[in-house]
C-alpha positions, -999 to 999 in steps of 0.1 A, spaced: 5 1 1 6 40 2 31 31 32 56 15 12 65 48 -7 54 69 20 84 83 38 92 87 74 119 100 92 130 86 119 164 87 144 171 116 113 170 88 86 146 90 60 129 52 58 95 37 44 74 17 63 90 -19 47 121 -4 59 107 -2 95 96 -30 92 126 -49 78 151 -32 108 121 -37 135 103 -67 130 68 -71 112 52 -69 148 60 -28 138 19 -8 143 17 9 109 -18 22 118 -6 32 154 27 51 148 36 87 161 43 109 141 45 150 135 33 173 109 68 169 93 66 128 92 90 122 124 86 92 141 86 101 175 78 69 187 67 32 173 40 5 188 48 -28 177 15 -54 175 16 -64 216 14 -33 221 47 -25 233 67 5 224 98 18 215 112 56 210 148 73 217 165 89 243 196 109 226 205 82 204 196 53 233 168 29 226 136 32 251 114 5 253 83 0 274 62 -36 281 37 -55 299 50 -88 282 74 -115 297 87 -125 262 86 -93 257 107 -87 288 133 -121 285 141 -110 247 155 -78 254 167 -84 289 189 -108 265 192 -83 242 205 -49 265 212 -62 293 227 -99 299 270 -93 296 264 -58 318 283 -54 349 269 -27 366 227 -13 352 210 15 365 177 0 381 137 18 392 105 2 403 75 21 412 46 5 431 13 21 435 7 35 465 -15 20 490 -34 47 523 -29 31 545 -2 39 573 35 12 567 20 -5 538 36 -5 505 17 -13 474 33 -40 449 54 -40 426 41 -24 388 67 -12 366 109 -16 371 134 -1 347 168 -11 336 189 11 322 218 2 305 248 24 280 234 3 252 193 5 264 166 12 286 138 -16 297 105 -3 318 89 -29 321 49 -33 332 51 -63 357 18 -58 369 -2 -79 354 25 -102 345 19 -142 358 53 -137 370 91 -120 372 104 -124 335 126 -151 337 152 -128 323 150 -105 343 144 -123 375 181 -135 369 199 -101 362 185 -90 399 197 -122 415 227 -118 400 252 -107 429 283 -101 398 261 -78 381 256 -41 405 224 -26 404 220 11 406 198 36 421 184 65 446 169 52 479 174 15 456 166 -2 490 129 9 490 131 -11 454 145 -42 469 121 -44 498 89 -31 476 95 -65 448 109 -86 480 72 -82 499 62 -85 461 70 -108 443 92 -129 470 124 -118 449 153 -109 466 178 -85 447 216 -92 453 242 -67 442 223 -28 446 240 1 456 229 30 467 234 61 448 213 89 477 245 105 492 245 116 525 261 143 542 300 148 533 297 117 516 301 114 475 289 93 450 331 81 448 328 69 486 300 48 474 321 25 449 
């Protein structure tokens, strides 16, 4: 159809829908592209609901599918010695209680994955493997809360967590 000849601009390169499908697979949704009036793509949406955008040439993925998360962790996280980590959870109105972890964010120099685990039956195996591997440093601000939340909500222990919060007179170098 028209998608083969319509030129998009994605990551400052002109490309057709067929070229996008060749690069990112046939799961790119033709009808759900985020395009501005100049034909610049800002994000790609895939048939499983996952999304891809770029920030300073780093791919940023959002997914709520276990299989997609496993594939992304294999591609962008496995082999890294240090990853940035954060998690989000729904607030609970009762004092002293914490909601279940809803989203885990993992970032490396190769890519960033936002994995919405709220509706998954279990944590993706590749993600668990990285979280439990003590040889992979997981760094984040207030990461102790993320460790506690994930342990309470999913029974998964994060090993190798390093807190980047600095106290009075403490520098980030002293945390290394």
